[in-house]
C-alpha positions as CSV (number, residue, x, y, z in Angstrom):
1,M,0.0,-0.6,-0.3
2,N,1.2,3.8,-0.3
3,I,3.3,4.7,2.4
4,H,2.1,8.1,1.9
5,Y,-1.6,7.0,2.6
6,L,-0.7,5.3,5.6
7,F,1.2,8.2,7.1
8,A,-1.6,10.5,6.5
9,L,-4.6,8.0,7.8
10,F,-1.8,7.5,10.7
11,V,-1.9,11.7,11.7
12,A,-5.2,12.0,11.2
13,L,-5.9,8.9,13.8
14,L,-3.6,10.6,16.1
15,C,-5.6,13.6,15.8
16,I,-8.6,11.7,16.9
17,F,-6.4,10.1,19.8
18,I,-5.3,13.1,20.6
19,P,-7.9,15.4,22.2
20,Y,-10.2,12.6,23.0
21,A,-7.3,11.7,25.8
22,G,-7.1,14.8,26.7
23,V,-10.2,15.5,27.5
24,E,-11.3,11.9,28.8
25,F,-8.1,10.9,31.4
26,A,-5.9,14.7,31.7
27,H,-9.4,16.9,31.6
28,M,-8.2,19.8,29.6
29,Q,-10.9,21.2,28.5
30,T,-9.5,24.8,29.0
31,F,-6.9,23.6,26.4
32,F,-8.5,21.9,23.9
33,G,-11.6,24.2,24.1
34,V,-10.1,28.0,24.4
35,F,-5.8,27.3,23.9
36,I,-5.9,25.3,20.7
37,P,-9.3,27.2,18.4
38,Y,-7.3,30.4,19.4
39,L,-3.8,29.1,18.5
40,A,-5.6,27.9,15.3
41,I,-6.9,30.7,14.1
42,V,-3.6,32.8,15.1
43,I,-1.8,30.7,12.5
44,F,-4.2,30.8,10.0
45,T,-4.8,34.2,10.0
46,V,-1.1,35.4,10.1
47,G,-0.4,32.3,7.6
48,V,-2.4,33.3,4.8
49,I,-1.4,37.0,5.4
50,S,1.8,36.5,5.1
51,K,1.0,33.7,1.7
52,M,-0.9,36.6,0.0
53,L,1.6,39.0,0.5
54,S,4.6,37.0,-0.8
55,W,2.7,36.1,-4.4
56,V,1.6,39.7,-4.4
57,K,4.9,40.8,-4.0
58,R,6.3,38.2,-6.6
59,P,7.1,40.3,-9.9
60,V,4.8,39.3,-13.0
61,P,6.5,41.3,-15.9
62,F,4.6,40.0,-19.1
63,R,1.0,38.7,-19.8
64,I,1.2,34.9,-19.4
65,P,-2.3,33.5,-19.2
66,T,-3.4,30.4,-20.2
67,T,-5.2,30.2,-23.3
68,C,-7.8,27.9,-25.1
69,G,-9.5,30.1,-27.4
70,Q,-9.2,32.8,-30.4
71,Q,-7.3,36.0,-28.8
72,K,-8.7,39.9,-30.3
73,S,-6.8,40.8,-33.2
74,L,-8.3,41.4,-36.6
75,P,-12.0,43.0,-36.7
76,W,-13.4,40.3,-38.8
77,I,-12.1,37.4,-36.8
78,K,-14.3,35.8,-34.1
79,S,-12.3,36.2,-30.4
80,N,-13.1,34.1,-27.4
81,C,-14.0,36.7,-25.0
82,I,-13.8,34.2,-22.0
83,D,-11.0,31.6,-22.8
84,N,-9.0,34.4,-23.8
85,P,-10.0,37.9,-22.5
86,S,-8.1,41.0,-23.7
87,S,-10.4,43.4,-21.7
88,F,-10.6,43.5,-17.0
89,F,-14.5,42.8,-17.9
90,G,-13.3,39.5,-19.4
91,V,-11.0,38.6,-17.0
92,I,-13.8,38.7,-14.6
93,L,-15.9,36.9,-16.7
94,R,-13.3,34.2,-16.5
95,M,-12.6,34.1,-13.0
96,A,-16.7,34.5,-11.8
97,F,-16.8,31.5,-14.5
98,E,-13.6,29.5,-13.1
99,I,-14.3,30.0,-9.3
100,L,-18.1,29.6,-9.4
101,T,-18.7,26.5,-11.8
102,F,-14.9,25.2,-12.3
103,R,-15.2,25.7,-15.8
104,S,-11.5,24.0,-16.9
105,L,-12.0,21.3,-14.6
106,F,-15.4,20.8,-16.6
107,R,-13.4,20.5,-19.7
108,N,-10.7,18.0,-18.4
109,T,-9.9,14.9,-19.9
110,K,-8.0,12.1,-18.9
111,S,-5.9,9.9,-21.5
112,T,-6.4,5.8,-21.8
113,I,-4.9,2.8,-23.8
114,K,-7.2,1.0,-25.3
115,E,-7.5,-2.2,-26.6
116,G,-5.0,-2.8,-29.8
117,N,-2.7,-0.3,-28.1
118,K,-5.3,2.9,-29.2
119,F,-4.9,6.1,-27.3
120,S,-7.9,8.0,-26.6
121,Y,-8.7,10.7,-24.4
122,E,-12.4,10.8,-22.5
123,W,-14.4,13.2,-20.5
124,E,-13.8,13.2,-17.1
125,I,-17.0,14.4,-15.6
126,F,-17.5,12.7,-12.5
127,L,-14.2,14.5,-10.8
128,W,-16.2,17.4,-12.1
129,V,-19.4,16.8,-10.4
130,G,-17.4,15.4,-7.7
131,A,-15.2,19.0,-6.5
132,L,-17.8,20.8,-7.2
133,A,-20.3,19.2,-4.9
134,F,-17.4,18.9,-2.3
135,H,-16.5,22.5,-2.7
136,Y,-20.2,23.8,-2.5
137,A,-21.3,21.7,0.5
138,F,-17.5,22.5,2.4
139,F,-19.0,26.3,1.9
140,V,-22.2,25.9,2.7
141,T,-21.4,23.6,5.9
142,L,-18.5,26.4,6.8
143,F,-21.2,29.5,6.6
144,R,-24.2,27.6,8.6
145,H,-21.4,27.0,11.7
146,F,-21.3,30.7,11.9
147,R,-24.6,30.9,14.0
148,L,-23.0,28.8,16.5
149,F,-21.2,32.9,17.2
150,F,-24.0,34.8,17.5
151,E,-26.9,34.9,19.9
152,N,-29.5,35.8,17.2
153,T,-29.2,33.7,14.2
154,P,-28.6,36.3,11.5
155,V,-31.2,36.4,8.3
156,C,-28.7,35.4,5.8
157,I,-27.7,32.1,8.0
158,Q,-31.2,31.4,8.4
159,I,-31.7,31.6,4.5
160,V,-29.0,29.3,4.0
161,E,-30.3,26.8,6.9
162,S,-33.4,26.7,5.4
163,L,-32.1,26.0,1.7
164,D,-29.8,23.2,2.7
165,G,-32.5,21.8,4.7
166,L,-35.5,21.8,2.2
167,M,-35.5,18.4,2.4
168,Q,-36.7,17.3,5.5
169,I,-37.4,14.1,6.8
170,G,-38.2,13.9,10.4
171,L,-36.1,15.3,12.8
172,P,-33.3,16.7,13.3
173,I,-33.9,18.8,10.3
174,I,-31.2,16.4,7.8
175,Y,-28.9,19.2,5.8
176,M,-27.7,18.2,2.7
177,S,-24.2,19.8,2.7
178,G,-23.3,18.1,5.2
179,I,-24.0,14.8,3.7
180,V,-22.7,15.9,0.3
181,L,-19.7,17.0,2.1
182,F,-18.3,13.7,3.4
183,F,-19.6,11.6,0.4
184,A,-17.9,14.2,-2.2
185,A,-14.5,13.6,0.1
186,C,-14.8,10.0,0.2
187,Y,-15.4,10.0,-3.5
188,L,-12.0,12.2,-4.3
189,L,-9.9,9.8,-1.8
190,F,-11.2,6.6,-3.5
191,R,-10.1,8.2,-6.7
192,R,-6.7,9.6,-5.3
193,T,-6.2,5.9,-3.9
194,Y,-7.9,4.2,-6.6
195,I,-6.3,5.1,-10.1
196,P,-2.8,4.3,-10.3
197,Q,-2.0,7.6,-12.2
198,V,-3.4,9.5,-9.6
199,R,-2.0,7.5,-6.8
200,Y,1.2,6.9,-8.3
201,G,1.6,11.0,-8.0
202,S,0.1,11.8,-4.4
203,L,1.9,12.5,-1.5
204,S,0.9,12.3,2.3
205,A,0.1,16.4,1.8
206,D,-2.7,15.2,-0.6
207,F,-4.1,12.5,1.9
208,F,-4.2,14.4,4.6
209,P,-6.3,17.3,4.3
210,L,-8.6,14.8,2.5
211,F,-8.9,12.4,5.8
212,L,-9.1,15.4,8.0
213,I,-12.1,16.9,6.3
214,I,-13.5,13.3,6.2
215,T,-13.6,12.8,9.6
216,I,-14.7,16.5,10.8
217,A,-17.9,16.0,8.0
218,G,-18.0,11.9,10.3
219,T,-17.9,13.0,13.5
220,G,-20.1,16.5,13.0
221,I,-23.1,13.9,11.6
222,Y,-22.6,11.6,14.4
223,M,-22.9,14.7,16.8
224,R,-26.3,15.8,15.0
225,Y,-27.7,12.5,14.2
226,F,-26.6,9.7,16.6
227,G,-24.4,11.2,19.9
228,K,-26.1,13.2,22.4
229,V,-24.4,16.9,22.7
230,D,-25.8,19.6,24.8
231,I,-26.0,22.1,22.1
232,V,-26.4,25.3,24.5
233,A,-23.3,24.5,25.7
234,I,-21.4,24.6,22.3
235,K,-23.2,27.9,21.7
236,E,-22.1,29.0,25.3
237,L,-18.3,28.2,24.3
238,T,-18.1,29.2,20.8
239,A,-19.6,32.5,21.4
240,G,-17.3,33.0,24.3
241,I,-14.5,32.4,21.9
242,F,-15.8,34.9,19.4
243,S,-16.4,37.8,22.1
244,F,-13.2,37.1,24.3
245,S,-14.4,35.8,26.7
246,P,-14.1,32.0,26.9
247,K,-15.8,29.7,29.2
248,V,-15.6,26.4,29.2
249,P,-19.1,24.3,30.3
250,E,-19.0,21.2,32.0
251,N,-21.4,19.1,29.8
252,V,-19.8,19.3,26.9
253,S,-18.7,15.4,25.5
254,S,-15.3,14.5,24.3
255,I,-17.0,13.7,20.7
256,F,-17.3,17.6,20.7
257,Y,-13.9,18.3,21.4
258,I,-12.7,16.0,19.0
259,H,-14.5,18.1,16.4
260,L,-13.0,21.0,17.3
261,F,-9.5,19.9,17.2
262,L,-9.9,18.7,13.6
263,V,-11.0,21.9,12.1
264,C,-8.7,23.6,14.4
265,V,-6.0,21.0,12.7
266,L,-6.9,22.2,9.4
267,F,-7.3,25.6,9.8
268,A,-3.6,25.8,11.4
269,Y,-3.0,23.4,8.1
270,F,-5.0,25.4,5.4
271,P,-1.8,28.1,5.1
272,F,0.8,25.5,4.1
273,S,-1.0,23.5,1.9
274,K,-2.5,23.0,-1.2
275,L,-5.4,24.4,0.1
276,M,-4.5,27.3,-0.4
277,H,-5.1,27.8,-4.0
278,A,-8.5,28.6,-2.6
279,G,-6.4,32.4,-2.4
280,G,-4.2,31.6,-4.9
281,I,-6.8,31.3,-7.7
282,F,-7.5,34.7,-7.1
283,L,-3.5,35.9,-7.7
284,S,-3.3,33.4,-10.4
285,P,-1.1,35.3,-13.6
286,T,-2.5,32.8,-15.3
287,R,-5.5,33.8,-14.8
288,N,-6.2,37.2,-13.5
289,L,-4.2,38.8,-17.1
290,A,-5.9,40.0,-19.8
291,N,-3.9,38.8,-23.4
292,N,-3.7,41.8,-24.6
293,S,-0.2,41.8,-26.0
294,R,-1.6,42.3,-29.7
295,I,-3.3,45.8,-28.4
296,K,-0.6,47.0,-25.9
297,R,3.1,47.1,-25.4
298,H,4.4,45.8,-22.1
299,I,7.8,46.5,-21.4
300,N,8.9,45.2,-17.6
301,P,8.8,47.5,-15.4
302,W,11.1,45.5,-13.0
303,N,14.1,45.6,-15.7
304,P,17.1,47.1,-13.8
305,K,18.2,50.6,-15.4
306,V,21.7,50.0,-17.6
307,K,24.5,52.2,-17.8
308,I,25.0,52.6,-21.4
309,H,28.1,53.2,-23.5
310,T,27.9,53.9,-26.6
311,Y,30.5,53.1,-29.4
312,E,31.4,57.0,-29.5
313,A,32.5,56.8,-26.1
314,Y,34.2,53.6,-26.6
315,E,36.1,55.3,-29.4
316,N,36.4,58.0,-27.4
317,E,38.7,56.1,-24.6
318,F,40.2,53.5,-26.7
319,R,41.0,55.9,-29.8
320,E,44.8,56.1,-29.7
321,K,45.1,52.5,-28.7
322,M,42.9,51.2,-31.3
323,I,45.3,53.4,-33.8
324,E,48.0,51.9,-32.3
325,A,46.5,48.5,-32.7
326,G,45.5,49.2,-36.5
327,L,41.9,48.9,-35.9
328,P,39.8,51.1,-38.0
329,V,38.0,54.3,-36.3
330,E,35.8,56.7,-37.1
331,K,37.6,59.7,-36.4
332,E,41.4,60.2,-36.2
333,G,42.7,61.4,-33.4
334,A,43.0,65.5,-32.8
């Protein structure tokens, strides 16, 4: 079995055991309920800001957008304003389609060798569906959890919750986002372990976030539908953290501390992992630049100023020596 897979699984299981042992045996509720969340928030905030600033400072002297369509040129040649934008509005459209619908992933293909050594390309629609479901479910689940930080749930969160629980079957309300998140993450993990080409190029850094998210979704589903947790006490703890007046209730079960610790690990790990593509896509010069190299001349603003030494100045400096050496000069010596 892939050693990277096993290592990531071991670390994920360790992240479950540490808070369980700390709460059940060492009674470190304050440490795991207050200190760890604050530490994770600080690491996440500082890490994301520093990473984004480092990307902003990197020079991009030339227009290097990836293109999949005709560039704007002559009036009678139809251009593709989305796949090859030449204006700021075209870039906005391209970025919107990329961020909201994963347009480039939608057109992704996989190569296979069929009978008779025939090389063919196939449309990989299931990867697009799984990735889209995973990201939207993750966003909705995260957005819904902000209700724990407010005494009165904001209207926007209530609307999202009502839409998320539209297919209500009994009580408690079944939120579709949590179920979809769990199964979408499982599908992405299955794909990464089942397909040989993908498994060969996968590292522990690719498996670990999936294991974390699966365990986070799994513990969340367990707490909501199967286990018994005191939601009032949990809201008291989270609201206290948000208002910088933390208070740890006594009747919070260990499964919640496991869930909270996994979330904190994910947030602290986020800035240093491939998950930072969530912010990096906005600063990617291959996507956020207009391809207007035929319309506007681009000069590298980072080119260093070079002191020019003309031939005339060179000859004035070495004229006598050039004449002595028999080299031709434009002007004879005075």
